All heavy atoms as a GROMACS GRO file, in nm:
protein
  558
    1MET      N    1 -26.546  -2.823   0.495
    1MET     CA    2 -26.645  -2.922   0.472
    1MET      C    3 -26.695  -2.910   0.332
    1MET      O    4 -26.708  -2.803   0.279
    1MET     CB    5 -26.757  -2.900   0.576
    1MET     CG    6 -26.874  -2.990   0.558
    1MET     SD    7 -26.823  -3.157   0.567
    1MET     CE    8 -26.859  -3.210   0.405
    2GLU      N    9 -26.729  -3.023   0.273
    2GLU     CA   10 -26.767  -3.015   0.135
    2GLU      C   11 -26.892  -3.100   0.106
    2GLU      O   12 -26.906  -3.207   0.163
    2GLU     CB   13 -26.651  -3.064   0.047
    2GLU     CG   14 -26.527  -2.988   0.087
    2GLU     CD   15 -26.424  -2.989  -0.018
    2GLU    OE1   16 -26.423  -3.079  -0.103
    2GLU    OE2   17 -26.347  -2.898  -0.017
    3ALA      N   18 -26.974  -3.049   0.025
    3ALA     CA   19 -27.091  -3.123  -0.022
    3ALA      C   20 -27.061  -3.183  -0.156
    3ALA      O   21 -26.980  -3.129  -0.234
    3ALA     CB   22 -27.210  -3.027  -0.034
    4VAL      N   23 -27.128  -3.290  -0.189
    4VAL     CA   24 -27.100  -3.358  -0.314
    4VAL      C   25 -27.222  -3.340  -0.408
    4VAL      O   26 -27.335  -3.364  -0.364
    4VAL     CB   27 -27.072  -3.506  -0.295
    4VAL    CG1   28 -27.050  -3.578  -0.425
    4VAL    CG2   29 -26.953  -3.522  -0.202
    5ARG      N   30 -27.199  -3.299  -0.532
    5ARG     CA   31 -27.303  -3.287  -0.628
    5ARG      C   32 -27.264  -3.366  -0.752
    5ARG      O   33 -27.148  -3.356  -0.796
    5ARG     CB   34 -27.317  -3.137  -0.663
    5ARG     CG   35 -27.444  -3.098  -0.732
    5ARG     CD   36 -27.444  -2.954  -0.758
    5ARG     NE   37 -27.313  -2.909  -0.787
    5ARG     CZ   38 -27.280  -2.780  -0.807
    5ARG    NH1   39 -27.370  -2.687  -0.800
    5ARG    NH2   40 -27.158  -2.742  -0.831
    6HIS      N   41 -27.348  -3.448  -0.803
    6HIS     CA   42 -27.309  -3.528  -0.922
    6HIS      C   43 -27.434  -3.569  -0.999
    6HIS      O   44 -27.545  -3.567  -0.948
    6HIS     CB   45 -27.228  -3.648  -0.879
    6HIS     CG   46 -27.306  -3.752  -0.807
    6HIS    ND1   47 -27.345  -3.739  -0.677
    6HIS    CD2   48 -27.360  -3.868  -0.852
    6HIS    CE1   49 -27.415  -3.845  -0.644
    6HIS    NE2   50 -27.425  -3.924  -0.747
    7ARG      N   51 -27.409  -3.615  -1.120
    7ARG     CA   52 -27.512  -3.679  -1.201
    7ARG      C   53 -27.491  -3.827  -1.191
    7ARG      O   54 -27.376  -3.873  -1.176
    7ARG     CB   55 -27.497  -3.633  -1.347
    7ARG     CG   56 -27.526  -3.487  -1.367
    7ARG     CD   57 -27.525  -3.453  -1.516
    7ARG     NE   58 -27.533  -3.311  -1.528
    7ARG     CZ   59 -27.446  -3.237  -1.593
    7ARG    NH1   60 -27.342  -3.288  -1.648
    7ARG    NH2   61 -27.464  -3.107  -1.602
    8PRO      N   62 -27.597  -3.907  -1.203
    8PRO     CA   63 -27.579  -4.051  -1.194
    8PRO      C   64 -27.475  -4.098  -1.294
    8PRO      O   65 -27.468  -4.058  -1.407
    8PRO     CB   66 -27.717  -4.105  -1.231
    8PRO     CG   67 -27.811  -3.996  -1.193
    8PRO     CD   68 -27.735  -3.865  -1.219
    9GLY      N   69 -27.385  -4.182  -1.245
    9GLY     CA   70 -27.277  -4.238  -1.326
    9GLY      C   71 -27.154  -4.149  -1.344
    9GLY      O   72 -27.059  -4.188  -1.406
   10GLU      N   73 -27.155  -4.028  -1.290
   10GLU     CA   74 -27.040  -3.938  -1.299
   10GLU      C   75 -26.969  -3.920  -1.169
   10GLU      O   76 -27.029  -3.946  -1.061
   10GLU     CB   77 -27.086  -3.798  -1.350
   10GLU     CG   78 -27.133  -3.800  -1.493
   10GLU     CD   79 -27.167  -3.661  -1.540
   10GLU    OE1   80 -27.155  -3.565  -1.463
   10GLU    OE2   81 -27.204  -3.652  -1.657
   11SER      N   82 -26.849  -3.877  -1.172
   11SER     CA   83 -26.774  -3.846  -1.048
   11SER      C   84 -26.832  -3.725  -0.981
   11SER      O   85 -26.882  -3.634  -1.048
   11SER     CB   86 -26.624  -3.821  -1.083
   11SER     OG   87 -26.569  -3.938  -1.138
   12PRO      N   88 -26.817  -3.716  -0.847
   12PRO     CA   89 -26.876  -3.601  -0.776
   12PRO      C   90 -26.803  -3.472  -0.806
   12PRO      O   91 -26.683  -3.472  -0.837
   12PRO     CB   92 -26.860  -3.634  -0.631
   12PRO     CG   93 -26.787  -3.765  -0.624
   12PRO     CD   94 -26.765  -3.817  -0.761
   13ILE      N   95 -26.874  -3.359  -0.797
   13ILE     CA   96 -26.818  -3.224  -0.803
   13ILE      C   97 -26.831  -3.173  -0.659
   13ILE      O   98 -26.933  -3.189  -0.599
   13ILE     CB   99 -26.898  -3.136  -0.901
   13ILE    CG1  100 -26.891  -3.194  -1.043
   13ILE    CG2  101 -26.850  -2.993  -0.897
   13ILE    CD1  102 -26.985  -3.131  -1.141
   14VAL      N  103 -26.728  -3.105  -0.613
   14VAL     CA  104 -26.726  -3.065  -0.469
   14VAL      C  105 -26.755  -2.922  -0.449
   14VAL      O  106 -26.706  -2.835  -0.516
   14VAL     CB  107 -26.586  -3.098  -0.416
   14VAL    CG1  108 -26.573  -3.060  -0.269
   14VAL    CG2  109 -26.554  -3.246  -0.432
   15ASP      N  110 -26.847  -2.892  -0.353
   15ASP     CA  111 -26.881  -2.756  -0.315
   15ASP      C  112 -26.877  -2.751  -0.161
   15ASP      O  113 -26.912  -2.848  -0.095
   15ASP     CB  114 -27.021  -2.717  -0.356
   15ASP     CG  115 -27.034  -2.702  -0.508
   15ASP    OD1  116 -26.940  -2.651  -0.569
   15ASP    OD2  117 -27.136  -2.745  -0.558
   16PRO      N  118 -26.837  -2.639  -0.101
   16PRO     CA  119 -26.832  -2.631   0.046
   16PRO      C  120 -26.967  -2.607   0.110
   16PRO      O  121 -27.065  -2.564   0.042
   16PRO     CB  122 -26.742  -2.508   0.070
   16PRO     CG  123 -26.760  -2.425  -0.049
   16PRO     CD  124 -26.784  -2.520  -0.164
   17PHE      N  125 -26.974  -2.633   0.241
   17PHE     CA  126 -27.088  -2.590   0.317
   17PHE      C  127 -27.101  -2.440   0.300
   17PHE      O  128 -27.000  -2.368   0.284
   17PHE     CB  129 -27.062  -2.610   0.468
   17PHE     CG  130 -27.121  -2.736   0.528
   17PHE    CD1  131 -27.038  -2.843   0.559
   17PHE    CD2  132 -27.255  -2.742   0.555
   17PHE    CE1  133 -27.092  -2.956   0.616
   17PHE    CE2  134 -27.308  -2.855   0.612
   17PHE     CZ  135 -27.229  -2.963   0.645
   18SER      N  136 -27.220  -2.389   0.306
   18SER     CA  137 -27.243  -2.244   0.300
   18SER      C  138 -27.289  -2.193   0.436
   18SER      O  139 -27.386  -2.243   0.492
   18SER     CB  140 -27.352  -2.208   0.197
   18SER     OG  141 -27.312  -2.252   0.071
   19GLN      N  142 -27.213  -2.096   0.493
   19GLN     CA  143 -27.254  -2.041   0.619
   19GLN      C  144 -27.351  -1.925   0.591
   19GLN      O  145 -27.319  -1.833   0.522
   19GLN     CB  146 -27.133  -1.988   0.704
   19GLN     CG  147 -27.173  -1.944   0.837
   19GLN     CD  148 -27.055  -1.920   0.930
   19GLN    OE1  149 -26.938  -1.921   0.884
   19GLN    NE2  150 -27.082  -1.900   1.056
   20LEU      N  151 -27.472  -1.937   0.649
   20LEU     CA  152 -27.573  -1.830   0.631
   20LEU      C  153 -27.572  -1.725   0.737
   20LEU      O  154 -27.612  -1.611   0.716
   20LEU     CB  155 -27.709  -1.897   0.623
   20LEU     CG  156 -27.731  -2.001   0.515
   20LEU    CD1  157 -27.873  -2.056   0.522
   20LEU    CD2  158 -27.702  -1.946   0.378
   21ALA      N  159 -27.532  -1.765   0.858
   21ALA     CA  160 -27.525  -1.671   0.972
   21ALA      C  161 -27.437  -1.739   1.079
   21ALA      O  162 -27.394  -1.852   1.060
   21ALA     CB  163 -27.666  -1.649   1.029
   22ASP      N  164 -27.415  -1.668   1.189
   22ASP     CA  165 -27.342  -1.729   1.299
   22ASP      C  166 -27.415  -1.859   1.340
   22ASP      O  167 -27.537  -1.856   1.356
   22ASP     CB  168 -27.335  -1.638   1.420
   22ASP     CG  169 -27.241  -1.520   1.397
   22ASP    OD1  170 -27.162  -1.524   1.302
   22ASP    OD2  171 -27.252  -1.421   1.475
   23ASP      N  172 -27.343  -1.968   1.348
   23ASP     CA  173 -27.395  -2.097   1.395
   23ASP      C  174 -27.504  -2.156   1.303
   23ASP      O  175 -27.587  -2.233   1.348
   23ASP     CB  176 -27.447  -2.080   1.538
   23ASP     CG  177 -27.339  -2.039   1.635
   23ASP    OD1  178 -27.225  -2.086   1.618
   23ASP    OD2  179 -27.367  -1.961   1.728
   24LEU      N  180 -27.507  -2.118   1.175
   24LEU     CA  181 -27.604  -2.170   1.080
   24LEU      C  182 -27.539  -2.198   0.945
   24LEU      O  183 -27.482  -2.107   0.884
   24LEU     CB  184 -27.718  -2.069   1.063
   24LEU     CG  185 -27.825  -2.103   0.960
   24LEU    CD1  186 -27.899  -2.231   0.997
   24LEU    CD2  187 -27.922  -1.986   0.946
   25TRP      N  188 -27.547  -2.325   0.898
   25TRP     CA  189 -27.489  -2.365   0.772
   25TRP      C  190 -27.588  -2.449   0.696
   25TRP      O  191 -27.679  -2.510   0.749
   25TRP     CB  192 -27.365  -2.451   0.794
   25TRP     CG  193 -27.251  -2.380   0.861
   25TRP    CD1  194 -27.148  -2.320   0.804
   25TRP    CD2  195 -27.234  -2.369   1.002
   25TRP    NE1  196 -27.063  -2.267   0.896
   25TRP    CE2  197 -27.114  -2.295   1.022
   25TRP    CE3  198 -27.304  -2.410   1.114
   25TRP    CZ2  199 -27.066  -2.264   1.145
   25TRP    CZ3  200 -27.256  -2.377   1.241
   25TRP    CH2  201 -27.138  -2.306   1.255
   26VAL      N  202 -27.569  -2.452   0.564
   26VAL     CA  203 -27.648  -2.544   0.478
   26VAL      C  204 -27.549  -2.622   0.387
   26VAL      O  205 -27.439  -2.573   0.359
   26VAL     CB  206 -27.750  -2.471   0.388
   26VAL    CG1  207 -27.860  -2.410   0.475
   26VAL    CG2  208 -27.689  -2.370   0.298
   27LEU      N  209 -27.591  -2.738   0.350
   27LEU     CA  210 -27.518  -2.823   0.262
   27LEU      C  211 -27.614  -2.867   0.151
   27LEU      O  212 -27.720  -2.928   0.178
   27LEU     CB  213 -27.464  -2.943   0.336
   27LEU     CG  214 -27.384  -3.045   0.253
   27LEU    CD1  215 -27.248  -2.991   0.224
   27LEU    CD2  216 -27.379  -3.176   0.332
   28ASN      N  217 -27.585  -2.828   0.028
   28ASN     CA  218 -27.667  -2.864  -0.084
   28ASN      C  219 -27.609  -2.977  -0.162
   28ASN      O  220 -27.489  -2.984  -0.187
   28ASN     CB  221 -27.686  -2.745  -0.181
   28ASN     CG  222 -27.761  -2.633  -0.116
   28ASN    OD1  223 -27.867  -2.652  -0.064
   28ASN    ND2  224 -27.703  -2.512  -0.116
   29ARG      N  225 -27.692  -3.075  -0.197
   29ARG     CA  226 -27.652  -3.192  -0.277
   29ARG      C  227 -27.755  -3.219  -0.380
   29ARG      O  228 -27.873  -3.199  -0.359
   29ARG     CB  229 -27.642  -3.315  -0.189
   29ARG     CG  230 -27.514  -3.327  -0.113
   29ARG     CD  231 -27.495  -3.470  -0.073
   29ARG     NE  232 -27.357  -3.483  -0.026
   29ARG     CZ  233 -27.314  -3.588   0.038
   29ARG    NH1  234 -27.394  -3.686   0.066
   29ARG    NH2  235 -27.189  -3.592   0.079
   30SER      N  236 -27.708  -3.268  -0.493
   30SER     CA  237 -27.801  -3.316  -0.595
   30SER      C  238 -27.851  -3.452  -0.553
   30SER      O  239 -27.781  -3.526  -0.483
   30SER     CB  240 -27.731  -3.326  -0.729
   30SER     OG  241 -27.693  -3.199  -0.774
   31SER      N  242 -27.972  -3.485  -0.592
   31SER     CA  243 -28.022  -3.618  -0.564
   31SER      C  244 -27.958  -3.720  -0.656
   31SER      O  245 -27.900  -3.686  -0.757
   31SER     CB  246 -28.174  -3.620  -0.580
   31SER     OG  247 -28.206  -3.585  -0.712
   32MET      N  248 -27.960  -3.845  -0.615
   32MET     CA  249 -27.897  -3.950  -0.693
   32MET      C  250 -27.998  -4.025  -0.781
   32MET      O  251 -27.992  -4.145  -0.796
   32MET     CB  252 -27.822  -4.043  -0.602
   32MET     CG  253 -27.714  -3.975  -0.524
   32MET     SD  254 -27.587  -4.074  -0.449
   32MET     CE  255 -27.672  -4.178  -0.335
   33THR      N  256 -28.088  -3.948  -0.837
   33THR     CA  257 -28.189  -4.006  -0.924
   33THR      C  258 -28.180  -3.942  -1.061
   33THR      O  259 -28.106  -3.845  -1.082
   33THR     CB  260 -28.331  -3.983  -0.867
   33THR    OG1  261 -28.353  -3.841  -0.860
   33THR    CG2  262 -28.343  -4.042  -0.727
   34ALA      N  263 -28.255  -3.996  -1.159
   34ALA     CA  264 -28.250  -3.943  -1.294
   34ALA      C  265 -28.306  -3.796  -1.296
   34ALA      O  266 -28.264  -3.717  -1.379
   34ALA     CB  267 -28.338  -4.030  -1.387
   35ILE      N  268 -28.399  -3.764  -1.208
   35ILE     CA  269 -28.452  -3.627  -1.197
   35ILE      C  270 -28.388  -3.564  -1.071
   35ILE      O  271 -28.408  -3.610  -0.962
   35ILE     CB  272 -28.604  -3.627  -1.181
   35ILE    CG1  273 -28.667  -3.693  -1.305
   35ILE    CG2  274 -28.656  -3.486  -1.164
   35ILE    CD1  275 -28.813  -3.713  -1.293
   36ASP      N  276 -28.311  -3.458  -1.094
   36ASP     CA  277 -28.242  -3.393  -0.981
   36ASP      C  278 -28.334  -3.298  -0.910
   36ASP      O  279 -28.365  -3.191  -0.957
   36ASP     CB  280 -28.121  -3.316  -1.034
   36ASP     CG  281 -28.039  -3.255  -0.922
   36ASP    OD1  282 -28.069  -3.285  -0.804
   36ASP    OD2  283 -27.946  -3.175  -0.953
   37LEU      N  284 -28.383  -3.339  -0.794
   37LEU     CA  285 -28.470  -3.259  -0.713
   37LEU      C  286 -28.391  -3.180  -0.608
   37LEU      O  287 -28.446  -3.089  -0.544
   37LEU     CB  288 -28.574  -3.345  -0.643
   37LEU     CG  289 -28.664  -3.428  -0.735
   37LEU    CD1  290 -28.754  -3.516  -0.654
   37LEU    CD2  291 -28.742  -3.336  -0.827
   38GLY      N  292 -28.266  -3.216  -0.587
   38GLY     CA  293 -28.183  -3.149  -0.492
   38GLY      C  294 -28.217  -3.190  -0.347
   38GLY      O  295 -28.318  -3.251  -0.320
   39HIS      N  296 -28.122  -3.159  -0.260
   39HIS     CA  297 -28.139  -3.191  -0.118
   39HIS      C  298 -28.058  -3.088  -0.039
   39HIS      O  299 -27.944  -3.065  -0.071
   39HIS     CB  300 -28.084  -3.332  -0.092
   39HIS     CG  301 -28.120  -3.384   0.044
   39HIS    ND1  302 -28.124  -3.517   0.070
   39HIS    CD2  303 -28.146  -3.322   0.161
   39HIS    CE1  304 -28.154  -3.534   0.199
   39HIS    NE2  305 -28.167  -3.416   0.254
   40ARG      N  306 -28.119  -3.030   0.061
   40ARG     CA  307 -28.050  -2.931   0.145
   40ARG      C  308 -28.051  -2.977   0.289
   40ARG      O  309 -28.161  -2.998   0.345
   40ARG     CB  310 -28.116  -2.794   0.132
   40ARG     CG  311 -28.058  -2.693   0.232
   40ARG     CD  312 -28.116  -2.557   0.214
   40ARG     NE  313 -28.041  -2.497   0.099
   40ARG     CZ  314 -28.058  -2.373   0.056
   40ARG    NH1  315 -28.144  -2.295   0.114
   40ARG    NH2  316 -27.987  -2.328  -0.041
   41MET      N  317 -27.934  -2.987   0.350
   41MET     CA  318 -27.923  -3.015   0.489
   41MET      C  319 -27.892  -2.885   0.563
   41MET      O  320 -27.807  -2.810   0.519
   41MET     CB  321 -27.808  -3.116   0.516
   41MET     CG  322 -27.785  -3.146   0.662
   41MET     SD  323 -27.666  -3.281   0.687
   41MET     CE  324 -27.510  -3.197   0.653
   42THR      N  325 -27.961  -2.861   0.675
   42THR     CA  326 -27.940  -2.740   0.756
   42THR      C  327 -27.876  -2.785   0.887
   42THR      O  328 -27.920  -2.882   0.948
   42THR     CB  329 -28.072  -2.668   0.778
   42THR    OG1  330 -28.131  -2.634   0.656
   42THR    CG2  331 -28.048  -2.541   0.864
   43VAL      N  332 -27.770  -2.713   0.926
   43VAL     CA  333 -27.699  -2.744   1.050
   43VAL      C  334 -27.698  -2.617   1.137
   43VAL      O  335 -27.659  -2.510   1.092
   43VAL     CB  336 -27.554  -2.787   1.024
   43VAL    CG1  337 -27.480  -2.821   1.153
   43VAL    CG2  338 -27.551  -2.908   0.928
   44ILE      N  339 -27.742  -2.632   1.263
   44ILE     CA  340 -27.742  -2.525   1.358
   44ILE      C  341 -27.656  -2.565   1.477
   44ILE      O  342 -27.675  -2.674   1.532
   44ILE     CB  343 -27.884  -2.491   1.408
   44ILE    CG1  344 -27.969  -2.445   1.291
   44ILE    CG2  345 -27.883  -2.383   1.518
   44ILE    CD1  346 -28.116  -2.428   1.322
   45ARG      N  347 -27.561  -2.480   1.516
   45ARG     CA  348 -27.481  -2.507   1.635
   45ARG      C  349 -27.554  -2.445   1.753
   45ARG      O  350 -27.576  -2.322   1.756
   45ARG     CB  351 -27.340  -2.453   1.626
   45ARG     CG  352 -27.254  -2.490   1.745
   45ARG     CD  353 -27.105  -2.458   1.732
   45ARG     NE  354 -27.083  -2.330   1.670
   45ARG     CZ  355 -26.992  -2.311   1.570
   45ARG    NH1  356 -26.920  -2.409   1.526
   45ARG    NH2  357 -26.976  -2.191   1.518
   46LEU      N  358 -27.592  -2.525   1.851
   46LEU     CA  359 -27.664  -2.482   1.965
   46LEU      C  360 -27.567  -2.416   2.068
   46LEU      O  361 -27.446  -2.436   2.058
   46LEU     CB  362 -27.734  -2.602   2.030
   46LEU     CG  363 -27.831  -2.674   1.938
   46LEU    CD1  364 -27.882  -2.802   2.006
   46LEU    CD2  365 -27.946  -2.586   1.897
   47PRO      N  366 -27.618  -2.340   2.163
   47PRO     CA  367 -27.530  -2.276   2.260
   47PRO      C  368 -27.439  -2.376   2.336
   47PRO      O  369 -27.331  -2.341   2.379
   47PRO     CB  370 -27.628  -2.208   2.360
   47PRO     CG  371 -27.750  -2.180   2.275
   47PRO     CD  372 -27.757  -2.296   2.181
   48SER      N  373 -27.482  -2.498   2.350
   48SER     CA  374 -27.402  -2.601   2.415
   48SER      C  375 -27.285  -2.650   2.330
   48SER      O  376 -27.197  -2.721   2.379
   48SER     CB  377 -27.490  -2.724   2.450
   48SER     OG  378 -27.534  -2.786   2.330
   49GLY      N  379 -27.283  -2.612   2.200
   49GLY     CA  380 -27.182  -2.659   2.109
   49GLY      C  381 -27.224  -2.782   2.029
   49GLY      O  382 -27.159  -2.822   1.937
   50ARG      N  383 -27.336  -2.840   2.069
   50ARG     CA  384 -27.387  -2.952   1.997
   50ARG      C  385 -27.456  -2.907   1.870
   50ARG      O  386 -27.496  -2.793   1.857
   50ARG     CB  387 -27.487  -3.033   2.085
   50ARG     CG  388 -27.413  -3.085   2.210
   50ARG     CD  389 -27.492  -3.182   2.286
   50ARG     NE  390 -27.500  -3.302   2.200
   50ARG     CZ  391 -27.557  -3.414   2.243
   50ARG    NH1  392 -27.614  -3.420   2.361
   50ARG    NH2  393 -27.565  -3.519   2.165
   51LEU      N  394 -27.470  -3.000   1.775
   51LEU     CA  395 -27.530  -2.965   1.644
   51LEU      C  396 -27.670  -3.019   1.635
   51LEU      O  397 -27.700  -3.131   1.680
   51LEU     CB  398 -27.445  -3.020   1.532
   51LEU     CG  399 -27.303  -2.974   1.525
   51LEU    CD1  400 -27.229  -3.044   1.411
   51LEU    CD2  401 -27.292  -2.823   1.508
   52TRP      N  402 -27.761  -2.940   1.574
   52TRP     CA  403 -27.891  -2.984   1.538
   52TRP      C  404 -27.894  -2.991   1.385
   52TRP      O  405 -27.858  -2.891   1.320
   52TRP     CB  406 -27.996  -2.886   1.590
   52TRP     CG  407 -28.137  -2.927   1.560
   52TRP    CD1  408 -28.213  -3.019   1.626
   52TRP    CD2  409 -28.218  -2.877   1.453
   52TRP    NE1  410 -28.337  -3.028   1.568
   52TRP    CE2  411 -28.343  -2.945   1.459
   52TRP    CE3  412 -28.198  -2.785   1.349
   52TRP    CZ2  413 -28.444  -2.920   1.368
   52TRP    CZ3  414 -28.300  -2.763   1.260
   52TRP    CH2  415 -28.421  -2.827   1.270
   53VAL      N  416 -27.927  -3.106   1.331
   53VAL     CA  417 -27.928  -3.126   1.186
   53VAL      C  418 -28.069  -3.152   1.137
   53VAL      O  419 -28.137  -3.243   1.186
   53VAL     CB  420 -27.835  -3.246   1.150
   53VAL    CG1  421 -27.836  -3.270   1.000
   53VAL    CG2  422 -27.692  -3.220   1.202
   54HIS      N  423 -28.112  -3.073   1.040
   54HIS     CA  424 -28.242  -3.088   0.978
   54HIS      C  425 -28.222  -3.147   0.839
   54HIS      O  426 -28.140  -3.098   0.762
   54HIS     CB  427 -28.312  -2.958   0.970
   54HIS     CG  428 -28.445  -2.966   0.901
   54HIS    ND1  429 -28.460  -2.934   0.770
   54HIS    CD2  430 -28.567  -3.004   0.947
   54HIS    CE1  431 -28.589  -2.953   0.732
   54HIS    NE2  432 -28.654  -2.996   0.838
   55SER      N  433 -28.297  -3.248   0.806
   55SER     CA  434 -28.295  -3.309   0.673
   55SER      C  435 -28.158  -3.355   0.632
   55SER      O  436 -28.100  -3.309   0.534
   55SER     CB  437 -28.352  -3.208   0.568
   55SER     OG  438 -28.372  -3.269   0.444
   56PRO      N  439 -28.099  -3.446   0.708
   56PRO     CA  440 -27.959  -3.490   0.682
   56PRO      C  441 -27.942  -3.559   0.547
   56PRO      O  442 -28.031  -3.627   0.501
   56PRO     CB  443 -27.928  -3.584   0.798
   56PRO     CG  444 -28.059  -3.628   0.849
   56PRO     CD  445 -28.155  -3.517   0.823
   57VAL      N  446 -27.826  -3.537   0.489
   57VAL     CA  447 -27.784  -3.605   0.366
   57VAL      C  448 -27.710  -3.732   0.410
   57VAL      O  449 -27.685  -3.756   0.526
   57VAL     CB  450 -27.694  -3.520   0.278
   57VAL    CG1  451 -27.764  -3.392   0.234
   57VAL    CG2  452 -27.564  -3.485   0.351
   58MET      N  453 -27.680  -3.819   0.312
   58MET     CA  454 -27.606  -3.938   0.341
   58MET      C  455 -27.474  -3.903   0.404
   58MET      O  456 -27.401  -3.813   0.355
   58MET     CB  457 -27.585  -4.020   0.211
   58MET     CG  458 -27.517  -4.151   0.238
   58MET     SD  459 -27.516  -4.265   0.095
   58MET     CE  460 -27.461  -4.161  -0.038
   59LEU      N  461 -27.439  -3.970   0.513
   59LEU     CA  462 -27.316  -3.940   0.586
   59LEU      C  463 -27.200  -4.015   0.521
   59LEU      O  464 -27.194  -4.138   0.523
   59LEU     CB  465 -27.331  -3.983   0.734
   59LEU     CG  466 -27.218  -3.947   0.827
   59LEU    CD1  467 -27.203  -3.795   0.839
   59LEU    CD2  468 -27.243  -4.008   0.963
   60ASP      N  469 -27.109  -3.936   0.466
   60ASP     CA  470 -26.984  -3.995   0.411
   60ASP      C  471 -26.868  -3.932   0.486
   60ASP      O  472 -26.890  -3.851   0.579
   60ASP     CB  473 -26.976  -3.977   0.260
   60ASP     CG  474 -26.979  -3.833   0.217
   60ASP    OD1  475 -26.942  -3.738   0.297
   60ASP    OD2  476 -27.018  -3.806   0.100
   61GLU      N  477 -26.745  -3.966   0.453
   61GLU     CA  478 -26.628  -3.916   0.526
   61GLU      C  479 -26.621  -3.762   0.522
   61GLU      O  480 -26.589  -3.700   0.621
   61GLU     CB  481 -26.501  -3.975   0.467
   61GLU     CG  482 -26.487  -4.120   0.498
   61GLU     CD  483 -26.356  -4.180   0.437
   61GLU    OE1  484 -26.263  -4.105   0.414
   61GLU    OE2  485 -26.355  -4.301   0.416
   62GLY      N  486 -26.649  -3.702   0.406
   62GLY     CA  487 -26.645  -3.557   0.394
   62GLY      C  488 -26.746  -3.483   0.478
   62GLY      O  489 -26.718  -3.385   0.546
   63VAL      N  490 -26.869  -3.537   0.478
   63VAL     CA  491 -26.977  -3.475   0.557
   63VAL      C  492 -26.944  -3.492   0.705
   63VAL      O  493 -26.955  -3.398   0.783
   63VAL     CB  494 -27.113  -3.538   0.525
   63VAL    CG1  495 -27.223  -3.489   0.621
   63VAL    CG2  496 -27.153  -3.505   0.380
   64ARG      N  497 -26.897  -3.612   0.743
   64ARG     CA  498 -26.866  -3.636   0.884
   64ARG      C  499 -26.754  -3.543   0.931
   64ARG      O  500 -26.759  -3.485   1.039
   64ARG     CB  501 -26.823  -3.782   0.902
   64ARG     CG  502 -26.786  -3.818   1.044
   64ARG     CD  503 -26.904  -3.793   1.135
   64ARG     NE  504 -26.869  -3.809   1.275
   64ARG     CZ  505 -26.921  -3.897   1.352
   64ARG    NH1  506 -27.014  -3.981   1.308
   64ARG    NH2  507 -26.883  -3.903   1.477
   65ALA      N  508 -26.651  -3.525   0.850
   65ALA     CA  509 -26.536  -3.440   0.890
   65ALA      C  510 -26.588  -3.294   0.904
   65ALA      O  511 -26.544  -3.224   0.996
   65ALA     CB  512 -26.428  -3.446   0.781
   66GLY      N  513 -26.673  -3.248   0.816
   66GLY     CA  514 -26.725  -3.115   0.826
   66GLY      C  515 -26.814  -3.095   0.949
   66GLY      O  516 -26.801  -2.993   1.018
   67LEU      N  517 -26.895  -3.191   0.980
   67LEU     CA  518 -26.978  -3.181   1.101
   67LEU      C  519 -26.892  -3.184   1.224
   67LEU      O  520 -26.915  -3.105   1.320
   67LEU     CB  521 -27.080  -3.297   1.107
   67LEU     CG  522 -27.192  -3.288   1.001
   67LEU    CD1  523 -27.271  -3.415   1.000
   67LEU    CD2  524 -27.280  -3.166   1.021
   68ASP      N  525 -26.790  -3.267   1.227
   68ASP     CA  526 -26.698  -3.272   1.340
   68ASP      C  527 -26.631  -3.135   1.360
   68ASP      O  528 -26.609  -3.093   1.473
   68ASP     CB  529 -26.592  -3.378   1.324
   68ASP     CG  530 -26.649  -3.521   1.340
   68ASP    OD1  531 -26.758  -3.535   1.396
   68ASP    OD2  532 -26.578  -3.615   1.301
   69ALA      N  533 -26.598  -3.066   1.252
   69ALA     CA  534 -26.533  -2.938   1.260
   69ALA      C  535 -26.627  -2.829   1.312
   69ALA      O  536 -26.585  -2.732   1.373
   69ALA     CB  537 -26.480  -2.896   1.125
   70LEU      N  538 -26.758  -2.848   1.290
   70LEU     CA  539 -26.855  -2.745   1.333
   70LEU      C  540 -26.895  -2.761   1.481
   70LEU      O  541 -26.933  -2.663   1.542
   70LEU     CB  542 -26.982  -2.757   1.249
   70LEU     CG  543 -26.967  -2.723   1.101
   70LEU    CD1  544 -27.096  -2.745   1.027
   70LEU    CD2  545 -26.916  -2.582   1.083
   71GLY      N  546 -26.892  -2.881   1.535
   71GLY     CA  547 -26.935  -2.899   1.674
   71GLY      C  548 -26.951  -3.047   1.706
   71GLY      O  549 -26.901  -3.132   1.634
   72GLU      N  550 -27.021  -3.071   1.815
   72GLU     CA  551 -27.040  -3.212   1.861
   72GLU      C  552 -27.163  -3.276   1.798
   72GLU      O  553 -27.263  -3.220   1.783
   72GLU     CB  554 -27.062  -3.214   2.012
   72GLU     CG  555 -26.944  -3.158   2.088
   72GLU     CD  556 -26.967  -3.156   2.235
   72GLU    OE1  557 -27.051  -3.235   2.287
   72GLU    OE2  558 -26.905  -3.077   2.301
   0.00000   0.00000   0.00000
């Protein structure tokens, strides 16, 4: 899974999800504004295999593929 980081008007630079612990990942993205405040999405895989997502980023094909690989 890959997160996208870019400056306005430039092509994205790709970075992977970062696993912090078992069943816990973060995805960092730059904001799409002139001032980069950043954005961090946290994903937790629950015992059921379903995912809990905090502060989601924009869902694109790469993010969707990564989430599908992590769980339901």
